[in-house]
LUMKOL-926224 format. One record per residue (C-alpha): x, y, z; residue in three letters. Coordinates in steps of 0.5 Angstrom, whole numbers, padded with zeros to 4 digits, always signed. Layout:
N
XYZALA ...
// end
This chain:
198
+0142+0209+0216MET +0143+0206+0209ARG +0149+0212+0207LYS +0152+0210+0215THR +0152+0203+0213PHE +0155+0203+0206LEU +0161+0209+0208ALA +0163+0204+0215ALA +0163+0198+0210LEU +0167+0202+0205ARG +0172+0204+0211VAL +0173+0196+0214CYS +0173+0193+0206ALA +0179+0199+0205CYS +0182+0197+0212VAL +0182+0190+0210SER +0184+0191+0203LEU +0190+0194+0206LEU +0192+0189+0212SER +0195+0184+0208TYR +0203+0184+0208PRO +0207+0189+0203PHE +0211+0183+0201ALA +0205+0180+0199SER +0203+0186+0194ALA +0210+0186+0192GLN +0209+0180+0187SER +0204+0185+0183THR +0210+0190+0181SER +0214+0190+0175THR +0220+0187+0176ASN +0221+0190+0183SER +0228+0194+0183GLY +0228+0195+0175THR +0221+0197+0173ASP +0222+0204+0171PRO +0217+0208+0175ARG +0222+0205+0181ILE +0228+0208+0178LEU +0225+0215+0177ARG +0222+0216+0183GLY +0230+0214+0186GLN +0232+0219+0181GLN +0227+0224+0183ILE +0226+0225+0191SER +0228+0232+0192PRO +0230+0230+0200VAL +0235+0225+0203THR +0231+0219+0205LEU +0231+0216+0211ASN +0232+0208+0208LEU +0233+0204+0215SER +0229+0198+0216GLY +0225+0199+0209LYS +0222+0196+0203ASP +0227+0201+0198THR +0223+0198+0192ASN +0216+0201+0195ALA +0219+0207+0198VAL +0222+0209+0191TYR +0216+0208+0187LEU +0211+0212+0193GLY +0217+0217+0190SER +0214+0217+0183TYR +0208+0217+0185LEU +0209+0222+0190VAL +0213+0227+0185ASN +0211+0225+0178ALA +0204+0223+0177VAL +0201+0226+0185GLY +0204+0233+0184GLY +0203+0233+0191CYS +0209+0238+0192ASN +0204+0244+0189ASP +0199+0243+0195CYS +0204+0241+0200HIS +0210+0245+0201SER +0210+0252+0202CYS +0213+0254+0198PRO +0213+0249+0193SER +0220+0252+0189TYR +0226+0255+0190ILE +0228+0260+0184GLY +0224+0260+0178THR +0217+0260+0178ASN +0215+0255+0173PRO +0207+0258+0173TYR +0210+0266+0171THR +0216+0266+0168VAL +0217+0272+0164GLY +0212+0274+0160GLY +0212+0268+0156LYS +0206+0265+0152ALA +0202+0260+0155LEU +0203+0253+0154GLY +0211+0256+0153ALA +0216+0251+0155THR +0218+0253+0162ASN +0224+0250+0167THR +0221+0251+0174PRO +0226+0252+0179GLY +0228+0246+0184PRO +0223+0243+0189THR +0224+0247+0197ASN +0227+0241+0200SER +0227+0245+0207VAL +0219+0245+0207ASN +0218+0239+0203TYR +0210+0236+0204LEU +0211+0240+0210ALA +0203+0243+0209GLY +0202+0250+0210GLY +0199+0252+0203VAL +0193+0257+0204PRO +0186+0255+0200PHE +0182+0260+0204GLY +0180+0263+0211PRO +0179+0256+0214ALA +0182+0251+0209ILE +0191+0249+0210THR +0194+0244+0206SER +0197+0238+0212TYR +0203+0237+0213ASN +0204+0230+0211LEU +0212+0229+0214THR +0213+0223+0219PRO +0212+0225+0226ASP +0215+0223+0231THR +0213+0216+0231ASN +0215+0215+0224GLY +0207+0216+0221ASN +0206+0221+0215PRO +0202+0227+0217GLY +0201+0222+0224GLY +0196+0218+0220MET +0197+0210+0221THR +0197+0206+0213LEU +0190+0205+0215ALA +0188+0211+0216GLN +0192+0214+0211PHE +0189+0210+0206ALA +0181+0211+0208ALA +0182+0219+0208ALA +0183+0218+0200ILE +0179+0213+0199VAL +0173+0216+0203ASN +0175+0224+0203GLY +0174+0224+0210VAL +0180+0229+0214ASP +0183+0224+0220SER +0184+0229+0224HIS +0178+0232+0225ASP +0172+0227+0220GLY +0171+0233+0215GLY +0171+0232+0208ILE +0177+0233+0204LEU +0177+0240+0200GLN +0181+0242+0195ILE +0185+0235+0195MET +0183+0231+0189PRO +0181+0224+0194TRP +0176+0223+0188PRO +0182+0221+0184THR +0186+0218+0188TYR +0181+0214+0191ARG +0182+0209+0185HIS +0189+0207+0186MET +0190+0200+0189ASN +0194+0198+0195ALA +0200+0197+0193PHE +0200+0204+0190ASP +0197+0206+0198PHE +0203+0203+0201ALA +0208+0205+0196ALA +0206+0213+0197VAL +0205+0212+0204TYR +0212+0208+0204ALA +0215+0215+0201TYR +0212+0219+0206LEU +0215+0216+0212SER +0222+0216+0209ALA +0222+0224+0208ILE +0224+0228+0213PRO +0220+0232+0218SER +0220+0239+0216ALA +0215+0245+0218GLN +0212+0249+0213PRO +0215+0255+0210GLY +0211+0262+0208THR +0207+0263+0202CYS +0200+0265+0200THR +0198+0260+0196GLY +0199+0253+0192SER +0205+0253+0186GLY +0209+0259+0189GLN +0216+0260+0189THR +0221+0262+0195GLY +0228+0265+0196GLN 
// end
């Protein structure tokens, strides 16, 4: 009973933390449009973004967190790259500098990467309501904070939620804003994470 109460308390605390308007969280950003993470996030998004009605600073900060920090592409895009595979390049020695081919923009973050007989990464692209992976911001943040799958209530396997849960509400909202701005897509074909397609 105590465990159930504590789990419910964590979800409530997370939802409460995320319920304040995103605009009020923006004051914690460093110079909004001149924050180097925002500028870099704008440069590295591998897909055309739908910025209509969205806070561009939040979207670009989310791009930075997803594409430069979180490594989301390797597990949520099937295949992850087009062209050169950064993990297996022409027999180069371990630690040699490899230049990966471009990110697979066709199946970008559309899930479908198999991690075993019962584990496949989720499609994080917006559904018909514009919700990434079919989740509201509160569901998205609660899933990462608690490691609980919002689709079936199971524990998230493979997903490094024990690390990502330390992000603050501002970062959760930025990642969510970015995911809501990417195009909807369907998974391609791959047999594991970080693979290259044609």
